[in-house]
C-alpha positions as CSV (number, residue, x, y, z in Angstrom):
1,M,-5.8,37.4,-8.2
2,R,-8.6,37.5,-10.8
3,R,-11.7,35.5,-10.0
4,R,-13.5,33.5,-12.6
5,P,-17.1,34.3,-13.3
6,R,-19.6,32.0,-11.6
7,H,-20.8,30.5,-14.9
8,A,-17.2,29.4,-15.7
9,V,-17.0,27.5,-12.5
10,D,-20.3,25.8,-13.2
11,R,-19.2,25.0,-16.7
12,D,-16.0,23.4,-15.5
13,E,-17.8,21.3,-12.9
14,R,-20.4,20.2,-15.4
15,R,-17.6,19.2,-17.8
16,E,-15.9,17.2,-15.0
17,D,-19.2,15.5,-14.2
18,L,-19.8,14.5,-17.8
19,L,-16.2,13.1,-18.1
20,R,-16.3,11.0,-14.9
21,P,-15.2,8.5,-14.0
22,S,-11.8,9.1,-15.6
23,R,-8.3,8.0,-14.9
24,Y,-7.2,11.5,-15.8
25,L,-9.3,13.6,-13.5
26,G,-9.0,14.6,-9.8
27,Y,-5.2,15.2,-9.6
28,D,-5.7,19.0,-9.3
29,R,-8.2,18.5,-6.4
30,D,-5.9,16.0,-4.7
31,A,-2.9,18.4,-4.9
32,L,-5.1,21.2,-3.5
33,A,-6.3,19.0,-0.7
34,M,-2.7,17.9,0.2
35,H,-1.8,21.5,0.6
36,L,-4.9,22.0,2.8
37,V,-3.9,19.1,5.0
38,R,-0.4,20.7,5.5
39,C,-2.3,23.9,6.5
40,E,-4.5,21.8,8.9
41,A,-7.7,22.7,7.1
42,Y,-8.9,19.1,7.3
43,E,-12.6,19.6,6.6
44,I,-12.0,21.5,3.4
45,A,-9.3,19.0,2.4
46,E,-11.6,16.1,3.0
47,S,-14.2,17.6,0.6
48,Q,-11.6,17.9,-2.1
49,F,-10.3,14.4,-1.6
50,R,-13.9,13.1,-1.8
51,R,-14.4,15.0,-5.1
52,A,-11.1,13.6,-6.5
53,I,-12.2,10.1,-5.6
54,W,-15.6,10.7,-7.2
55,L,-14.0,11.9,-10.4
56,N,-11.4,9.2,-10.5
57,P,-12.2,6.1,-8.4
58,F,-9.3,4.3,-10.0
59,E,-6.5,6.3,-8.2
60,A,-5.6,4.6,-4.9
61,D,-3.5,7.5,-3.8
62,F,-6.6,9.6,-3.5
63,K,-8.1,7.1,-1.1
64,Q,-4.8,6.9,0.9
65,H,-4.8,10.7,1.2
66,L,-8.4,10.8,2.3
67,A,-7.6,8.1,4.9
68,W,-4.8,10.2,6.3
69,C,-7.0,13.3,6.4
70,L,-9.6,11.4,8.4
71,Y,-6.9,10.0,10.7
72,K,-5.8,13.5,11.4
73,Q,-9.4,14.3,12.3
74,Q,-9.4,11.3,14.7
75,R,-12.1,9.6,12.6
76,F,-10.3,6.3,12.7
77,G,-13.1,4.0,11.6
78,E,-13.7,5.8,8.4
79,A,-10.0,6.2,7.9
80,R,-9.6,2.4,8.2
81,D,-12.2,1.8,5.6
82,W,-10.5,4.1,3.1
83,I,-7.0,2.8,3.7
84,L,-8.2,-0.7,3.2
85,Q,-9.7,0.3,-0.2
86,A,-6.3,1.9,-1.1
87,L,-4.5,-1.3,-0.1
88,Q,-6.7,-3.4,-2.4
89,A,-4.9,-1.8,-5.4
90,E,-1.4,-2.5,-4.0
91,P,-1.4,-4.8,-0.9
92,D,2.3,-4.5,-0.2
93,H,2.5,-0.7,-0.4
94,P,4.6,0.2,2.7
95,E,3.2,3.6,3.4
96,R,-0.3,2.4,3.3
97,K,0.5,-0.5,5.6
98,Q,2.1,1.9,8.0
99,I,-1.0,4.1,8.0
100,L,-3.2,1.1,8.6
101,Q,-1.1,0.1,11.6
102,L,-1.4,3.7,13.1
103,I,-5.1,3.6,12.6
104,E,-5.5,0.2,14.1
105,R,-3.4,1.2,17.1
106,H,-5.7,4.1,17.8
107,L,-8.8,1.9,17.3
108,A,-7.4,-0.6,19.8
109,S,-6.5,2.0,22.3
110,S,-9.9,3.6,22.1
111,D,-11.6,0.2,22.7
112,K,-9.5,-0.2,25.8
113,G,-10.1,3.4,27.0
114,A,-13.9,2.8,27.0
115,G,-14.6,5.6,24.5
116,H,-11.9,8.1,25.5
117,A,-10.1,9.8,22.7
118,P,-6.7,8.5,22.0
119,R,-3.6,10.7,22.7
120,E,-1.1,11.4,20.0
């Protein structure tokens, strides 16, 4: 695979920065991050989800995906904040409601367990 020269990467990122926020940006980063989640590379995926949201704060799916990534890292408080933001766009979205229930179940069990990490 041929690598792009460093200045090309910088130019592409500068172009993204100038165009943001945009309803058309971030989908490539979200797709990459979803692949990384499937590979269990959560920290790298998280950075790509955050970049996608920064580029396109209008896309609720990006926020849902970040919430799921944080959930997989057992960062339930942050995950809850992001899934609630995603639900603002579409309050009756069934998948988002299900993710919120999972997160809240883990938050409730960690409160009962006096700080012990919940089991999956």
